[in-house]
C-alpha distance (Angstrom), angle and dihedral (degrees) to the residues before:
residue distance angle dihedral
X1 . . .
X2 3.79 . .
X3 3.78 122.9 .
X4 3.78 124.1 -136.0
X5 3.76 116.8 -104.4
X6 3.84 112.1 -116.5
X7 3.82 89.6 -131.2
X8 3.80 92.6 57.5
X9 3.85 105.6 119.9
X10 3.79 95.2 -158.7
X11 3.80 99.5 77.1
X12 3.79 122.4 163.2
X13 3.79 119.8 -36.0
X14 3.80 112.9 -126.8
X15 3.81 116.2 -179.3
X16 3.78 117.8 -127.4
X17 3.85 112.4 -102.3
X18 3.79 113.2 -102.6
X19 3.80 125.8 -127.1
X20 3.79 105.8 -109.5
X21 3.81 139.0 162.9
X22 3.81 93.0 -82.8
X23 3.79 91.6 55.6
X24 3.80 88.9 49.3
X25 3.80 91.7 50.5
X26 3.79 90.0 49.3
X27 3.81 89.6 53.4
X28 3.83 91.5 48.0
X29 3.82 90.9 50.5
X30 3.80 91.3 48.6
X31 3.81 91.7 50.6
X32 3.82 90.9 48.0
X33 3.80 90.7 53.5
X34 3.82 91.4 49.0
X35 3.82 91.0 49.6
X36 3.84 90.4 48.5
X37 3.81 91.1 51.7
X38 3.81 91.1 50.4
X39 3.82 91.0 49.0
X40 3.81 90.7 49.0
X41 3.81 90.9 51.2
X42 3.80 91.0 49.9
X43 3.81 91.3 49.0
X44 3.80 92.9 47.3
X45 3.80 91.0 49.6
X46 3.82 88.2 57.9
X47 3.81 88.1 60.3
X48 3.81 92.7 42.2
X49 3.83 90.5 -113.9
X50 3.84 92.8 -68.4
X51 3.80 112.4 157.1
X52 3.81 100.9 -177.6
X53 3.77 122.3 85.9
X54 3.80 103.3 -123.4
X55 3.77 120.1 -168.6
X56 3.79 95.7 8.0
X57 3.81 96.4 111.5
X58 3.79 91.4 51.9
X59 3.80 91.7 50.7
X60 3.80 92.1 49.0
X61 3.82 93.5 50.4
X62 3.79 89.6 47.2
X63 3.80 91.1 51.8
X64 3.80 92.3 48.5
X65 3.80 91.6 47.3
X66 3.79 93.5 50.7
X67 3.83 91.5 49.7
X68 3.80 91.2 50.5
X69 3.79 91.4 50.6
X70 3.80 95.4 45.7
């Protein structure tokens, strides 16, 4: 059995991967994630990138107090 010479330029032929339905679905999923990130950034910019819920506790106690009175 003969061994291949390391200087042999031929090498092993590997066919180029084809574009199939799974590649298309991967592209669709990637685009959906990018669109979701853009929508999240737009929504966060509406709230000036604030992460804390300010004023919620006061509104909840007010709502509970008005139900107890009524």
